Backbone as CSV, one residue per row, in Angstrom:
resi,resn,N_x,N_y,N_z,CA_x,CA_y,CA_z,C_x,C_y,C_z
1,MET,-37.926,6.831,58.235,-38.534,5.914,59.017,-37.454,5.502,60.293
2,LYS,-37.746,5.434,61.334,-36.844,4.884,62.522,-36.143,3.378,62.413
3,SER,-35.234,3.265,62.692,-34.765,1.808,62.340,-34.177,1.319,63.882
4,LEU,-34.151,-0.057,63.897,-34.175,-1.023,65.019,-33.485,-2.304,64.843
5,THR,-32.085,-2.328,65.499,-31.286,-3.363,65.425,-31.936,-4.828,66.400
6,VAL,-31.970,-5.921,65.466,-32.327,-7.449,66.213,-31.206,-7.817,66.835
7,GLY,-31.007,-7.903,67.902,-29.839,-8.435,68.536,-29.827,-10.039,68.720
8,THR,-29.902,-10.940,67.367,-29.987,-12.225,67.191,-28.800,-12.454,65.979
9,LYS,-28.193,-13.630,66.249,-27.144,-14.093,64.907,-28.138,-15.064,63.933
10,ASN,-29.214,-15.666,64.834,-29.967,-16.461,64.308,-30.982,-15.850,63.459
11,GLN,-30.708,-16.301,62.049,-31.882,-15.903,61.134,-33.296,-16.224,60.954
12,ASP,-33.294,-17.605,61.571,-34.776,-18.113,61.510,-35.152,-17.129,62.653
13,LYS,-34.779,-16.794,63.706,-35.469,-15.766,64.769,-35.809,-14.692,63.957
14,PHE,-34.653,-13.727,63.393,-34.762,-12.498,63.077,-35.932,-12.520,61.900
15,ARG,-35.999,-13.475,61.026,-37.049,-13.665,60.442,-38.456,-13.537,60.817
16,GLU,-38.587,-14.430,61.991,-40.103,-14.621,62.665,-40.167,-13.097,63.276
17,ILE,-39.050,-12.603,63.940,-39.440,-11.183,64.579,-40.008,-10.173,63.340
18,GLU,-39.227,-10.242,62.555,-39.374,-9.400,61.117,-40.925,-9.498,60.667
19,ALA,-41.383,-10.700,60.659,-42.986,-11.100,60.401,-43.869,-10.525,61.222
20,ILE,-43.441,-10.956,62.609,-44.713,-10.599,63.724,-44.554,-8.894,63.711
21,LEU,-43.462,-8.145,63.427,-43.308,-6.664,63.480,-43.724,-6.115,62.231
22,ALA,-44.145,-6.755,61.486,-44.379,-6.350,59.714,-45.183,-5.164,59.947
23,ALA,-46.047,-4.957,60.711,-47.152,-3.715,60.554,-46.334,-2.677,61.639
24,VAL,-45.385,-2.804,62.053,-44.664,-1.582,62.949,-44.126,-0.981,62.274
25,PRO,-44.730,0.580,62.056,-43.551,1.477,61.281,-42.061,1.729,61.721
26,VAL,-41.180,0.604,61.311,-39.956,0.521,62.048,-38.963,-0.360,61.160
27,ARG,-38.164,0.294,60.590,-37.292,-0.635,59.845,-36.397,-1.587,60.862
28,LEU,-36.253,-3.148,60.501,-35.454,-3.985,61.415,-34.216,-4.260,60.736
29,ARG,-33.193,-3.753,61.504,-31.921,-3.998,60.757,-31.013,-5.751,61.581
30,PRO,-30.598,-6.415,60.892,-29.807,-7.348,61.165,-28.590,-6.760,62.091
31,LEU,-28.096,-8.049,62.680,-26.913,-7.385,63.500,-25.581,-7.665,62.410
32,PRO,-24.899,-6.457,62.468,-23.829,-6.418,61.364,-22.893,-7.461,61.427
33,ALA,-22.333,-8.292,60.382,-21.605,-9.410,60.644,-20.677,-9.440,61.367
34,GLU,-19.656,-8.216,61.676,-18.353,-8.221,62.729,-19.130,-8.040,63.960
35,ALA,-20.575,-8.058,64.469,-20.728,-8.083,65.589,-20.272,-9.146,66.619
36,SER,-19.658,-9.025,67.706,-19.183,-10.483,68.528,-20.403,-10.699,69.141
37,GLU,-20.702,-12.278,69.538,-21.313,-12.582,70.222,-21.532,-11.745,71.746
38,VAL,-22.720,-11.996,72.452,-22.670,-11.372,73.217,-22.797,-12.499,74.697
39,ASP,-22.091,-12.772,75.536,-22.170,-13.950,76.244,-23.369,-13.950,77.201
40,GLU,-24.260,-15.271,76.997,-25.361,-15.651,77.645,-25.156,-15.774,78.847
41,SER,-24.702,-15.376,79.696,-24.298,-15.812,81.125,-25.209,-15.539,82.210
42,GLY,-26.202,-15.199,81.778,-27.335,-14.838,82.897,-28.074,-16.230,83.396
43,GLN,-28.675,-16.503,84.620,-29.312,-17.896,85.187,-30.721,-17.394,84.629
44,THR,-31.377,-16.683,83.666,-32.719,-16.346,83.599,-32.918,-15.851,81.975
45,LEU,-34.062,-15.982,81.378,-34.397,-15.637,80.263,-34.274,-14.109,80.520
46,GLU,-35.114,-13.571,81.291,-34.908,-11.838,81.511,-33.564,-11.316,81.706
47,ALA,-32.521,-12.124,82.308,-31.381,-11.635,82.516,-30.481,-11.880,80.892
48,ASN,-30.738,-13.102,80.691,-30.055,-12.895,78.959,-30.761,-12.235,78.105
49,ALA,-31.928,-11.980,78.127,-32.364,-10.798,76.850,-31.692,-9.602,77.422
50,GLU,-31.674,-9.284,78.775,-31.131,-7.735,78.701,-29.714,-7.603,78.501
51,LEU,-28.757,-8.993,78.704,-27.394,-8.847,78.451,-27.380,-8.383,76.777
52,LYS,-28.161,-9.463,76.152,-28.148,-8.848,74.361,-28.468,-7.746,74.319
53,ALA,-29.523,-7.191,74.580,-29.748,-5.981,74.239,-29.076,-5.024,74.748
54,HIS,-28.529,-4.802,75.589,-27.771,-3.971,76.191,-26.229,-4.087,75.394
55,GLY,-25.909,-5.321,75.324,-24.352,-5.628,74.493,-24.497,-5.289,73.136
56,TYR,-25.688,-5.674,72.472,-25.589,-5.445,71.027,-25.845,-3.925,70.768
57,ALA,-26.590,-2.950,71.513,-26.975,-1.699,71.294,-25.808,-0.927,71.769
58,LEU,-24.691,-1.426,72.514,-23.417,-0.809,72.989,-22.711,-0.819,71.544
59,GLN,-22.601,-2.001,70.751,-21.880,-2.546,69.851,-22.410,-1.694,68.743
60,THR,-23.722,-1.788,68.456,-24.175,-1.126,67.057,-24.444,0.385,67.099
61,GLY,-24.458,1.123,68.446,-25.008,2.586,68.796,-26.234,3.053,68.313
62,THR,-26.916,1.568,68.625,-28.232,1.988,68.080,-29.539,1.351,68.787
63,PHE,-30.767,1.795,68.937,-31.239,0.970,69.496,-31.555,-0.367,69.309
64,CYS,-31.708,-1.415,70.329,-31.544,-2.905,69.906,-32.711,-3.691,70.883
65,LEU,-32.999,-4.725,70.117,-34.345,-5.458,70.585,-33.620,-6.598,70.606
66,ALA,-33.432,-7.374,71.479,-33.390,-8.690,71.677,-34.163,-9.745,72.826
67,ASP,-34.096,-10.990,72.401,-35.111,-11.815,73.230,-33.803,-12.830,73.662
68,ASP,-34.927,-13.519,74.799,-34.398,-14.982,75.015,-35.146,-15.949,75.497
69,THR,-35.185,-17.065,74.748,-36.584,-17.959,74.880,-36.213,-19.197,75.207
70,GLY,-37.153,-19.660,75.957,-36.714,-21.338,76.551,-37.850,-21.981,76.669
71,LEU,-37.633,-23.404,76.126,-38.534,-24.596,76.796,-38.743,-25.107,77.828
72,GLU,-39.737,-25.029,78.729,-39.627,-25.547,79.860,-40.530,-26.700,79.923
73,VAL,-40.140,-27.670,80.476,-41.022,-29.041,80.547,-41.296,-29.431,81.904
74,ASP,-42.252,-29.483,81.892,-42.796,-29.948,83.608,-42.113,-31.395,84.237
75,ALA,-42.116,-32.177,83.278,-41.580,-33.593,83.948,-40.205,-33.331,84.082
76,LEU,-39.277,-32.427,83.634,-38.080,-32.272,83.791,-37.459,-31.253,84.624
77,GLY,-38.549,-30.536,85.454,-38.500,-29.987,86.695,-37.984,-28.428,85.773
78,GLY,-38.854,-27.931,84.692,-38.621,-26.931,84.122,-37.252,-26.752,82.886
79,ALA,-36.847,-27.916,82.803,-35.515,-27.977,81.936,-35.969,-28.232,80.407
80,PRO,-35.415,-27.720,79.306,-34.038,-27.229,79.506,-34.005,-25.620,79.563
81,GLY,-35.492,-25.172,79.599,-35.312,-23.571,80.162,-34.218,-22.627,79.736
82,VAL,-33.453,-22.031,80.345,-32.278,-20.862,79.798,-31.353,-21.623,79.209
83,TYR,-31.157,-23.151,79.344,-29.934,-23.804,78.239,-30.557,-24.188,77.253
84,SER,-31.932,-24.114,76.671,-32.638,-24.498,75.796,-31.975,-24.694,73.961
85,ALA,-31.256,-23.259,73.768,-30.527,-23.486,72.462,-29.072,-24.374,72.855
86,ARG,-28.686,-24.828,73.855,-27.553,-25.547,73.909,-27.598,-26.902,74.619
87,TYR,-29.148,-27.208,74.655,-29.334,-28.153,75.767,-28.286,-29.889,75.426
88,ALA,-28.140,-30.162,74.292,-27.356,-31.008,73.824,-26.015,-30.503,73.835
89,GLY,-25.354,-29.602,73.959,-24.249,-29.057,73.993,-23.976,-27.968,73.249
90,PRO,-22.792,-27.309,73.533,-22.472,-25.789,73.026,-22.836,-25.750,71.255
91,ASP,-22.508,-26.433,70.824,-22.552,-26.646,69.359,-23.609,-27.634,68.568
92,ALA,-24.588,-27.573,69.278,-25.910,-28.312,69.172,-26.931,-28.059,68.071
93,THR,-27.405,-28.758,66.942,-28.237,-28.214,66.107,-29.726,-28.743,66.564
94,TYR,-30.559,-28.009,65.717,-31.872,-27.950,66.129,-32.024,-29.462,66.610
95,ALA,-31.774,-30.194,65.369,-31.946,-31.796,65.800,-31.518,-32.473,66.766
96,ASP,-30.313,-31.987,67.050,-29.590,-32.540,68.304,-30.321,-32.229,69.595
97,ASN,-30.511,-31.084,69.679,-31.364,-30.752,70.784,-32.428,-31.527,70.948
98,ARG,-33.701,-31.936,69.922,-34.690,-32.225,69.988,-34.553,-33.747,70.240
99,ALA,-33.430,-34.448,69.787,-33.316,-35.527,70.226,-32.712,-35.954,71.662
100,HIS,-31.911,-34.885,71.914,-31.856,-34.896,73.588,-33.082,-34.944,74.121
101,LEU,-34.046,-33.833,74.058,-35.151,-33.773,74.879,-35.875,-34.957,74.664
102,LEU,-36.186,-35.413,73.467,-36.922,-36.844,73.071,-36.369,-37.697,74.064
103,GLU,-35.248,-38.235,74.030,-34.322,-39.233,75.051,-34.847,-38.979,76.525
104,ALA,-34.682,-37.793,76.893,-34.757,-37.323,78.186,-36.164,-37.396,78.796
105,LEU,-37.295,-37.571,77.821,-38.472,-38.080,78.011,-39.097,-39.077,77.722
106,ARG,-38.113,-40.008,77.341,-38.633,-41.570,76.698,-39.460,-42.007,77.716
107,ALA,-39.093,-42.104,78.838,-39.818,-42.857,79.960,-41.446,-42.212,80.611
108,VAL,-41.706,-40.931,79.975,-42.613,-39.829,80.345,-43.794,-40.432,79.403
109,PRO,-44.711,-40.689,79.981,-46.248,-40.770,78.830,-47.171,-39.457,78.430
110,PRO,-47.576,-39.620,77.237,-47.840,-38.390,76.568,-48.884,-37.513,77.710
111,GLY,-49.703,-38.371,78.526,-50.599,-37.147,79.351,-49.423,-36.458,80.424
112,ARG,-48.187,-36.720,80.476,-47.392,-35.747,81.332,-46.081,-35.156,80.905
113,ARG,-46.555,-34.781,79.308,-45.247,-34.137,78.470,-45.655,-32.807,78.575
114,GLN,-46.610,-32.007,79.609,-47.040,-30.427,79.365,-45.673,-29.784,79.640
115,ALA,-45.582,-28.722,78.821,-44.293,-27.800,78.387,-44.783,-26.383,77.964
116,ARG,-44.249,-25.507,78.103,-44.416,-24.185,77.489,-43.337,-23.563,77.098
117,PHE,-43.200,-22.713,75.946,-42.516,-21.875,75.505,-42.436,-20.400,76.384
118,ARG,-41.301,-19.986,76.749,-41.564,-18.496,77.639,-40.429,-17.482,76.670
119,CYS,-40.809,-16.614,76.257,-39.953,-15.572,75.416,-39.792,-14.164,76.199
120,VAL,-38.799,-13.925,76.373,-38.700,-12.289,77.025,-37.830,-11.492,76.137
121,VAL,-38.611,-10.210,75.992,-38.044,-9.687,74.807,-37.367,-8.475,75.443
122,ALA,-36.318,-7.647,75.109,-36.134,-6.407,76.005,-35.503,-5.303,74.762
123,LEU,-35.852,-4.484,75.139,-35.175,-3.153,74.332,-34.230,-1.916,75.051
124,ALA,-33.191,-1.802,74.399,-32.290,-0.863,74.931,-32.266,0.009,73.909
125,ASN,-31.623,1.201,74.457,-31.108,2.370,73.808,-29.570,2.433,73.067
126,PRO,-29.569,3.379,72.593,-27.821,3.387,72.248,-26.688,3.291,73.182
127,ALA,-26.924,3.739,74.061,-26.384,3.689,75.434,-26.086,2.571,76.318
128,GLY,-27.261,1.257,75.558,-27.067,0.229,76.356,-28.271,0.166,77.399
129,GLU,-28.520,1.291,77.583,-29.687,1.324,78.768,-31.155,0.550,78.451
130,VAL,-31.473,-0.664,79.174,-32.610,-1.360,78.718,-33.924,-0.711,79.641
131,LEU,-34.631,-0.198,78.385,-35.932,0.640,78.590,-36.939,0.053,78.900
132,ALA,-37.503,-0.942,78.275,-38.454,-2.049,78.391,-38.262,-2.936,78.173
133,ARG,-39.457,-4.219,78.866,-39.197,-5.631,78.752,-40.392,-6.361,78.628
134,ALA,-40.521,-7.371,78.151,-42.205,-7.870,77.831,-41.944,-9.382,77.546
135,GLU,-42.695,-10.147,78.371,-42.737,-11.577,78.233,-44.105,-12.409,77.581
136,GLY,-43.702,-13.514,77.075,-44.986,-14.088,76.085,-44.908,-15.477,76.708
137,VAL,-46.008,-16.404,76.825,-45.561,-17.720,77.075,-46.997,-18.509,76.219
138,LEU,-46.319,-19.375,75.857,-47.476,-20.376,75.116,-47.275,-21.998,75.445
139,GLU,-48.434,-22.216,76.196,-48.418,-23.605,76.507,-48.713,-24.726,75.528
140,GLY,-48.373,-25.580,75.877,-48.253,-27.063,74.669,-47.948,-28.477,75.327
141,VAL,-47.576,-29.177,74.772,-47.205,-30.677,74.901,-46.324,-30.972,73.925
142,ILE,-45.105,-32.023,74.342,-44.205,-32.635,73.858,-44.335,-33.667,73.388
143,LEU,-44.457,-34.063,71.900,-44.838,-34.951,71.532,-43.650,-36.337,71.423
144,GLU,-44.116,-37.287,70.951,-42.853,-38.511,71.150,-42.144,-38.655,69.893
145,LYS,-42.333,-37.969,68.541,-41.854,-37.723,67.448,-42.259,-36.635,66.744
146,ALA,-41.174,-36.134,66.059,-41.393,-34.959,65.341,-42.486,-34.912,64.224
147,ARG,-42.937,-33.859,64.020,-44.421,-33.840,62.946,-44.157,-32.659,62.450
148,GLY,-44.144,-32.161,60.851,-44.172,-31.282,60.335,-43.114,-30.852,59.494
149,GLN,-42.782,-30.097,58.690,-41.665,-29.353,58.190,-41.393,-27.878,58.487
150,GLY,-42.316,-27.385,58.878,-42.360,-25.765,59.152,-41.482,-25.406,60.405
151,GLY,-41.232,-24.168,60.731,-40.813,-23.784,62.031,-39.647,-24.131,61.998
152,PHE,-38.876,-24.082,63.398,-37.255,-24.175,63.581,-37.308,-24.791,65.133
153,GLY,-36.414,-24.911,65.690,-35.880,-25.576,67.322,-36.650,-26.561,67.560
154,TYR,-37.257,-26.436,68.385,-38.436,-27.490,69.115,-39.623,-27.587,68.630
155,ASP,-39.943,-26.730,67.365,-41.226,-26.707,66.845,-41.996,-27.862,66.205
156,PRO,-41.216,-28.753,65.662,-41.855,-30.143,64.930,-41.921,-31.274,66.165
157,ILE,-41.710,-30.943,67.893,-42.200,-31.805,68.710,-43.028,-31.137,69.735
158,PHE,-43.360,-29.591,69.568,-44.139,-29.064,70.480,-45.525,-28.805,69.881
159,ALA,-46.403,-29.460,70.405,-47.713,-29.351,70.091,-48.952,-28.349,70.831
160,VAL,-49.686,-27.693,70.046,-50.733,-26.955,70.489,-51.817,-27.103,70.075
161,ASN,-53.299,-27.454,70.814,-54.289,-28.031,70.141,-54.002,-29.421,69.127
162,GLY,-53.069,-30.250,69.269,-53.011,-31.215,68.434,-52.431,-31.334,67.452
163,LYS,-51.900,-29.963,67.116,-50.672,-29.852,65.953,-49.498,-29.285,66.341
164,THR,-48.508,-29.776,65.932,-46.939,-28.997,66.124,-47.186,-27.792,65.617
165,LEU,-45.814,-26.799,66.429,-45.523,-25.660,65.621,-45.179,-25.681,64.144
166,ALA,-44.173,-26.843,63.668,-44.012,-26.922,62.382,-44.760,-27.344,61.289
167,GLU,-46.539,-27.684,61.854,-47.325,-28.191,61.237,-48.330,-27.163,60.691
168,ILE,-48.354,-26.015,61.307,-48.883,-24.792,61.007,-48.243,-23.887,60.231
169,SER,-49.310,-22.874,59.379,-48.543,-21.858,58.885,-47.519,-20.780,59.565
170,GLU,-46.520,-20.243,59.026,-45.977,-19.277,59.572,-46.986,-18.043,60.282
171,ALA,-48.018,-17.590,59.681,-48.969,-16.925,60.105,-49.600,-17.186,61.013
172,GLU,-50.215,-18.661,61.113,-50.495,-19.036,62.491,-49.852,-19.011,63.649
173,LYS,-48.790,-19.636,63.391,-47.880,-19.631,64.399,-47.498,-18.011,65.128
174,ASN,-47.352,-17.160,64.244,-47.074,-15.774,64.545,-48.130,-15.062,65.119
175,ALA,-49.338,-15.648,65.143,-50.705,-15.360,65.467,-50.834,-15.718,67.077
176,LEU,-50.144,-16.880,67.437,-50.253,-17.376,68.720,-49.038,-17.728,69.543
177,SER,-47.699,-17.463,68.869,-46.585,-17.916,69.618,-46.159,-17.118,70.698
178,HIS,-45.288,-17.249,71.655,-44.719,-16.799,72.998,-44.078,-15.647,72.796
179,ARG,-43.375,-15.617,71.315,-42.475,-14.196,70.801,-43.383,-13.524,70.100
180,ALA,-44.598,-13.801,69.912,-45.607,-12.884,69.193,-46.089,-12.206,70.552
181,ALA,-46.450,-12.825,71.385,-47.003,-12.361,72.642,-46.318,-11.506,73.284
182,ALA,-44.667,-11.727,73.248,-43.937,-10.909,73.832,-44.032,-9.383,72.961
183,LEU,-43.983,-9.479,71.690,-43.387,-8.513,71.010,-44.605,-7.786,70.754
184,VAL,-45.953,-8.228,70.901,-47.009,-7.466,70.684,-47.155,-6.565,72.200
185,GLU,-46.550,-7.159,73.406,-46.924,-6.378,74.266,-46.096,-5.141,74.290
186,LEU,-44.798,-5.389,73.690,-43.624,-4.207,73.903,-44.153,-3.538,72.256
187,ARG,-44.984,-3.439,71.683,-45.019,-2.853,70.047,-45.234,-1.033,70.672
188,HIS,-46.422,-1.109,71.881,-46.177,0.258,72.229,-44.955,0.683,72.743
189,ARG,-44.506,0.329,73.250,-42.874,0.771,73.751,-42.100,1.053,72.861
190,ILE,-41.985,0.461,71.594,-40.986,0.752,70.640,-41.623,2.017,70.054
191,LEU,-42.881,2.046,69.735,-43.382,3.270,68.760,-43.216,4.756,69.679
192,GLU,-43.190,4.209,71.395,-42.905,5.639,72.223,-41.468,5.858,72.085
193,LEU,-40.633,5.157,71.803,-39.030,5.220,72.307,-38.324,5.495,70.892
194,LEU,-39.120,5.054,69.867,-38.038,5.484,68.395,-39.003,6.668,67.957
């Protein structure tokens, strides 16, 4: 079976990608512990996904899949966007980022809290050449307080059809999420290239 390195040190993200691609006949490998972080210096999700796929492919000498995901809130002009993972600062926790976002939206009424998750996934060959890219989007709203015990990141405050991503099962989330949409779109390219 062919293998594919997943270019992330975020174990929550790795497990989610592993679950979404469970039916694809490819063995997913985590980054080796000694891999150094790729600098996410891009100004867009597309640029950062490609930087990570390129950088981690070169470090590991393997085909590498990497993503960059952002939460875009209309009332904040699309913020936090590309800065979602470090919205409350470079060492922010999930809870820090959620609290910072809720504070930024404190004066925004429920009917004006539209948002979307955008995920861009890039696939690079062992030489670091980006061969394919796909995007997925999930529309929703930001609640005024967290609900649910599942998910990670902004999931407890991001609701779709009245439920947060932290209130639905992992299988339900993986059937509708932004990351799932991007990975499903990229699935045929993964199979072609490996």
